[in-house]
Structures are given as C-alpha cells and as structure tokens.
C-alpha positions in Angstrom: 26.5 -4.2 -11.4 23.6 -6.3 -12.4 20.4 -6.6 -10.4 21.3 -10.1 -9.4 24.7 -9.0 -8.2 23.2 -6.1 -6.2 20.7 -8.5 -4.6 23.5 -10.9 -3.6 25.5 -8.1 -2.1 22.6 -6.7 -0.1 22.0 -10.2 1.3 25.4 -10.0 2.9 25.5 -8.7 6.5 27.7 -5.6 6.9 27.1 -4.2 3.5 26.8 -0.4 3.3 24.9 1.1 0.4 23.1 4.3 -0.7 19.6 4.6 -2.0 16.9 7.3 -2.2 14.4 7.7 0.6 10.7 8.5 0.1 11.6 12.2 -0.4 14.2 11.5 -3.0 17.2 12.2 -0.8 20.2 9.8 -1.1 20.7 8.1 2.3 23.4 5.6 3.4 22.1 2.3 4.8 23.7 -0.7 6.5 22.6 -4.4 6.3 22.5 -6.0 9.7 22.7 -9.8 10.2 20.4 -11.8 12.4 21.6 -13.6 15.5 20.3 -16.6 17.3 20.9 -17.9 20.8 23.1 -21.0 21.0 22.2 -23.0 24.1 25.4 -25.0 23.9 27.7 -21.9 23.8 25.3 -19.8 26.0 25.7 -16.9 23.6 24.3 -15.2 20.6 25.8 -16.3 17.2 25.4 -14.7 13.8 23.2 -16.5 11.3 24.7 -14.9 8.2 21.3 -13.8 7.1 20.3 -10.1 6.7 17.3 -9.5 8.9 17.2 -5.7 9.0 18.4 -2.6 7.3 19.3 0.6 9.2 20.2 4.1 8.4 23.9 4.0 8.7 24.4 7.3 10.7 22.4 6.3 13.8 21.9 2.5 14.0 18.4 3.4 15.5 16.2 4.1 12.4 15.7 0.8 10.7 13.3 -1.7 9.3 13.1 -5.5 9.2 13.6 -7.4 6.0 10.4 -9.1 4.8 12.0 -10.6 1.7 14.6 -10.1 -1.0 12.4 -10.1 -4.2 13.6 -10.3 -7.8 13.6 -6.4 -8.2 13.6 -5.0 -4.7 14.0 -5.7 -1.0 10.7 -5.5 1.0 10.9 -3.9 4.5 8.5 -3.6 7.4 8.3 -2.2 10.9 5.7 -1.6 13.6 5.3 1.6 15.6 4.5 1.7 19.3 0.7 1.3 18.6 1.3 -1.9 16.6 0.7 -0.1 13.2 2.6 -1.9 10.5 4.5 0.2 7.9 6.0 -1.3 4.8 8.5 -0.1 2.2 10.8 -1.3 -0.5 14.2 -0.4 -1.9 14.6 -1.1 -5.6 17.9 -2.7 -6.5 18.3 -0.4 -9.6 18.4 2.6 -7.2 21.1 1.1 -5.0 24.8 2.0 -5.1 27.1 -0.2 -3.1 29.6 1.5 -0.8 31.1 -1.5 0.9 30.4 -5.2 0.6 30.7 -6.7 4.0 33.8 -4.7 4.6 35.0 -4.7 1.0 35.1 -1.4 -0.9 33.0 -1.1 -4.0 36.1 -0.6 -6.1 37.5 -4.0 -4.8 34.2 -5.6 -5.5 34.2 -4.3 -9.1 37.7 -5.6 -9.7 36.7 -9.0 -8.4 33.6 -9.0 -10.6 35.6 -8.1 -13.7 38.3 -10.8 -13.1 
C-alpha cells in the first residue's frame, strides 16, 4: 500500500493496524471515531472522524489524534498531573489488519481492481 492509502485507511474509524511501539515491539492498535451529542436526537452520534487510537487489547491505553500529517499520525495525551505527552506513528511502519471491518486481503483486492 502507498503512504496515501495507509493514511486514508487510518482516518477510518474501526481500522485495526499494527505498528512498533517505542521499544520496537509490534503492537496492535484500533482507530476510534469521535462522537458528538445531538440535541435533537438526545443521543451521541458518530462523526466519522478518528479522534483517538487505542491499544487493541485493552481499550484503555490510548492517545488522542492531534493530526494526520503527510508521513505520520501525531498523537498526544495528558497524565493526571496535566503533563502532556506526544508521539507519532509513521505510516511506513504500519501494517493494516482490518479496514473498518474489512480484512487487509479484501482491501488489497479492492485496491488492485
């Protein structure tokens, strides 16, 4: 996949991918979509925008998305003492597992057709 294709897939909520962590271990992550409150429906509705990325095994360890840049996704979080931590995941290090519920094999067949 090209860098642009990987970026587009990571901008899709529900995407699962692997990438190395700061210690070089390959970790599985999930892209979570933002929600907003709809006064008319009196409920939260999905925005379709990825607002955070979480480690896929827990759903607890995650970071907010600052921006999707041309070569990497920039992340940030705050600890309980309001100290900001930042990080990034380079697109070239990403391997897509599922694309919003679509397997990587299916995504590859769609791309090639």
